[in-house]
C-alpha positions, 0 to 999 in steps of 0.5 A: 973885362977891365973891370974885372981885371981890376976887381981881381987885383984889387981883392988880392989884398984881402984879408986871407980869411976872406978868400971864399967869402966877400973876395970870392963873392966879388970877382965871381959878380965882376966876371958876370958882367961881361960874360952875360954880355957875352952870352947874351950876344950868343942868343938868336932874340932880341928879347934873349939877348935884352935879358942877359943885358939885364942880367949884366946890370944886376952883376953890376949892382951887386959889385957895387954893393960888395965894394961898399961892404968891403969899404965899410970893412976897410978892406978897401980905400975911400979913393979905390971904392970911388974909383972902381965905382966911377968905371963900374958906373959908366959901364952900367950906363953903356949897358942901358945904353946897349939894351936900349938899341938892342929894343929898338929905342935909339 
């Protein structure tokens, strides 16, 4: 959820014309990461839970791609991009580790 908060703060400064474009897409993808973890935790099987965790990983990649576009468009600085990227990659690793534990590989 911290990442989603950071994305919301960061996108507050996006141009007005991006409100329903890149800004909205980036926010939705960032919110989707913890939302899928939460939804998956309510499932009764390990396979279903893993499925939702994998959706979270997909949303991480969406956020990364959209951040790259924002950086290329000049909406965020390199420093902002790499700071958020570090946090995003940490979350990706944590979710992947969680997937391994749910699948019983650790």
